[in-house]
C-alpha positions in Angstrom: 11.4 11.5 -6.4 9.4 8.5 -9.5 7.8 5.4 -9.3 10.4 2.6 -8.4 10.3 1.1 -11.9 9.4 -2.6 -13.1 11.8 -4.4 -12.4 14.0 -2.6 -9.8 15.0 -3.6 -6.7 11.8 -1.9 -4.0 13.1 0.7 -2.3 13.5 -0.3 1.7 12.3 1.7 4.4 10.8 1.0 8.3 7.6 2.8 9.5 6.1 1.7 11.9 3.0 -0.5 12.3 -0.8 0.0 13.6 1.0 -1.8 16.5 3.4 1.0 17.3 5.8 -1.5 16.1 8.9 -0.6 13.5 9.2 -3.1 10.1 11.5 -3.1 7.4 10.8 -3.6 4.0 13.4 -5.7 3.3 12.8 -8.0 5.9 9.8 -9.6 4.4 11.6 -11.2 1.3 10.8 -14.3 0.5 7.7 -13.6 0.9 5.4 -11.3 -1.9 4.2 -8.0 -0.7 1.1 -5.5 -1.6 2.2 -2.1 -0.7 -0.7 0.4 -1.2 -0.4 4.2 -0.4 -3.5 5.5 0.1 -4.3 9.2 1.3 -5.9 9.6 4.3 -7.9 6.5 6.4 -11.7 7.2 7.0 -12.4 8.8 4.0 -14.5 7.5 1.4 -12.3 6.3 -1.4 -9.7 5.2 1.2 -12.2 3.3 3.5 -13.9 1.3 0.2 -10.1 0.2 -0.8 -9.0 -0.4 2.8 -12.5 -2.9 3.2 -11.9 -4.6 0.1 -8.8 -5.7 0.6 -10.1 -7.1 4.1 -12.6 -8.4 2.3 -10.4 -10.1 -0.1 -7.8 -10.8 2.3 -8.1 -14.9 1.7 -8.0 -14.7 -2.4 -4.1 -13.6 -1.2 -4.0 -16.8 0.9 -2.6 -19.3 -2.0 0.6 -16.5 -2.8 1.3 -15.8 0.4 1.2 -12.1 -0.2 1.5 -10.1 2.8 -1.0 -6.4 2.4 0.6 -3.5 3.1 -1.3 0.0 3.7 0.5 2.9 4.0 -0.6 6.3 4.5 0.7 9.6 6.4 -1.4 9.3 9.2 -0.2 8.5 12.4 -0.3 4.9 14.3 -2.8 6.2 16.8 -5.2 7.4 13.8 -4.4 3.6 11.8 -5.1 2.0 15.1 -9.1 3.5 15.3 -9.6 3.3 11.6 -8.4 -0.7 11.6 -10.4 -1.8 14.4 -13.4 0.4 12.9 -13.2 -1.7 10.2 -12.0 -4.4 11.4 -8.8 -4.1 8.8 -7.0 -8.1 9.0 -3.8 -6.4 7.8 -1.2 -4.7 9.0 -1.1 -0.5 8.4 2.1 1.7 8.4 2.7 5.3 9.4 4.6 7.7 7.2 4.1 10.9 9.1 7.1 12.3 7.5 6.1 11.5 4.1 9.5 9.7 3.7 8.2 7.1 2.6 5.9 8.5 0.2 8.5 10.7 -1.4 11.1 8.1 -2.1 8.1 6.3 -3.9 7.2 9.3 -5.8 3.4 9.3 -4.6 3.5 12.1 -3.1 2.6 14.5 -5.4 0.3 17.6 -6.6 -3.4 16.9 -6.5 -6.3 18.1 -8.1 -9.8 19.0 -6.2 -12.5 21.3 -7.6 -9.9 24.0 -9.5 -7.4 24.2 -6.1 -4.1 22.4 -6.1 -2.7 20.4 -3.1 0.1 18.7 -1.9 -0.8 14.6 -1.2 -0.8 10.8 -2.0 -1.5 9.4 -4.7 -3.2 6.5 -4.6 -0.8 3.9 -5.8 -0.1 0.0 -5.3 3.2 -1.8 -5.7 3.5 -5.4 -5.9 6.9 -6.6 -5.6 7.6 -10.3 -5.3 9.7 -12.5 -2.7 12.9 -11.5 -4.0 11.9 -7.7 -3.3 12.1 -6.7 -7.3 8.9 -4.3 -8.4 7.0 -6.5 -10.0 4.3 -4.6 -11.2 2.8 -0.9 -10.4 -0.9 0.2 -10.7 -0.6 4.6 -10.4 -3.3 6.9 -10.6 -5.6 3.8 -8.9 -9.2 4.1 -9.6 -10.6 1.9 -6.6 -12.7 0.4 -8.2 -12.4 -3.2 -9.3 -8.6 -2.2 -8.4 -8.1 -5.2 -5.8 -9.5 -7.9 -8.1 -6.1 -6.5 -10.7 -4.1 -6.8 -8.1 -5.1 -10.4 -7.0 -4.6 -10.9 -10.6 -0.9 -9.3 -10.4 -0.2 -11.5 -7.3 -1.5 -14.7 -8.4 0.7 -14.5 -11.5 3.7 -14.1 -9.8 3.0 -17.8 -7.9 3.4 -18.9 -11.1 7.0 -18.0 -11.6 
């Protein structure tokens, strides 16, 4: 499936959190959501991105945005990742890759000439009405969180 478009209602889903509890995206209506898809816990770029969100979390406080990290890793792996890096936001386990496919972020990747299927690093900004307001596709980790924070800040002024 393709990525949802800006202006679309964000596709709803329910996944287990790093605490093993179900979380349904639509239950967060009334609050902006930053949904970042990343390939794998404990890998260099994913760790950098996760820690940058952790370190800048106070900057998202003005907008009351909820930060959600999502990967195909298991709840157990998320628990370990969250504990190891003292992450203070929710991680979602999409072990069957259903949500990754629903959001169009599961696709072919290439590394050193080898092709394989995986998560294409993407961030989706969802407003308090559940509408997609910004997409960051094929994310380069460096400087990404600052751009996300700026996009979320514009929601507060709406």
